[in-house]
N, C-alpha and C positions, 0 to 999 in steps of 0.2 A: 504493500499499500507505500501510494503517494502521500507527501500534506505538501502543505502552498501554502504560505505566514503571510500576513502585512502586518504588518505596524500600522496601525488608525489611533493619529492623532488629535486633536483638539482643546482648544483651551478660547478662555471666554478674556471680560471685563465686567469683572462680579458687580460692579456700580450699578452697571445697568441692561440688568438681565430680566429682558421681558418678554415674549413670544414673538412683539415687535423688530426687538432691541438684539437680541444675539445676536453673534454675527454665527453664516454658518458653515465658514470657510473652516476644512479642515485639509491633515496630508494625509495621504497616502505613501508609506512605503514599501517595497517592494523588496523581498527575496536578494533578488539580485542588487537591490539599493536607489533605483529607481524610483523617485518622490515625484507625485503630480498632486499638486493642488486640487480639493476636490469644495462640491457646495452643495448646496437644495437645487434642486428645481428655478429658475425665476416665479414660480403660479406660487413656490413655497419660501420664497423670499430672499433662496440665494441670487451669486453672480452670476448670470446669462455666457459668460466668458469660460467658469468655470464648465469642468466636468461634473454632473450628477451621477446620482448612483442611477435612476433608470437610464443614461444614454449609458454609461456600464456595462450592467447588466446588457443590454442591443449591443454598443461590441463586444461582449463574452460570447455570446449565441452565435456571433457572424462570425471571429477572430476562429474559432472554436470549428464553423462549419468549415467556413479556406483549410483551416489544414488541415483536416480530414481531407478534403475534395483533392487537397497538393497531394497527399500519400495514396491514397487511390486511386490518382489518374497517371503517380509514377508507375503505380505497379502497374499500368493494364501498360506502358508508355507513351502516355499520353503526356508533350511537349506544351507547358503551360507553360504562355508570356507575361502572359498579365491578370489578374483577375482584381478586378474590381467591384463594391458591395458600394449596398445604400439603405443600410439596417431603420428599424422606425419600432420603437416601442410605443405603443400607444395600450391607457392608463386609461382605469376607468374602478366601478364597483365588478366584483363579480356575485355568482352568485351570493353570498352569505351579506353582502353588504358590505364587504370591506371591498376601500383600494386597492388596488394590484394592478400587473405589469397585466394584463387579460393576453396582448397578441405579439410576435418582434417579429415585424414584414423584413425576411431579407428578401432584397436584390440584385444578386451576384450576374454579375454582366465578365468572361470570361475570354477570353483570346487563347488562342491554340497554334500552334506555326508548327512548321515539320510535315513529314508524309504523311502518318500517325494522326488524321485527324477525328473524334467521337461522330455517330452517328446522332443526333438528334436523340434519340434512344436509347443511348449510350450517354450523352449526356444527365439526359433524363436518371438514370440511373444512379450516371455519380451524384450526383442531387439530392435526392433518396437513400442511397447510402451514407453518404459522408450527416444527411442530419442525424439515420438511423442512429449511427457509429459517435456520435463526437459525445462526448462525455458532457459538455454543460446542457444540450437537449435530451438527454437524457434526466440526466438532478432538475426540472423543474417542471411546474403547470401548467407553465406558460403553453398556447398553441405556438408553435409556428411556426411561419407561414413563407416555403420558398419560394421563390417566381425566378424564375431565370430571367433574367434580359437576353435577348438575343440580336 
């Protein structure tokens, strides 16, 4: 079993700690040393210029799909030249009336090169298997929709 650690650090100004005034800015420091400044989404009084947990959630799903897709393509001897995705996380109330990320839509656009190019059916099968084998998508209840861009 593997473990992946993230250190989260938040500190604020306790002289004006009210719901509307406390800072939502915090840092994520990952095991390899990368640090990212994060905040709440702007709708929740965060800073729009910083990454928020909802965006990070969508990025995790998109990144996992990408990495799984690349491995599967390489095993089938397809050469991926470029892969781009515009993932969208949709937040709303779930069946229990709780706010949740209800759906993440991945919109991968893949460019291949070389002589061995996948057919449309092979490309769809690659995306389907990448979704089924992705560690992150296997870990969440959120619906993950894959809409390949051709």
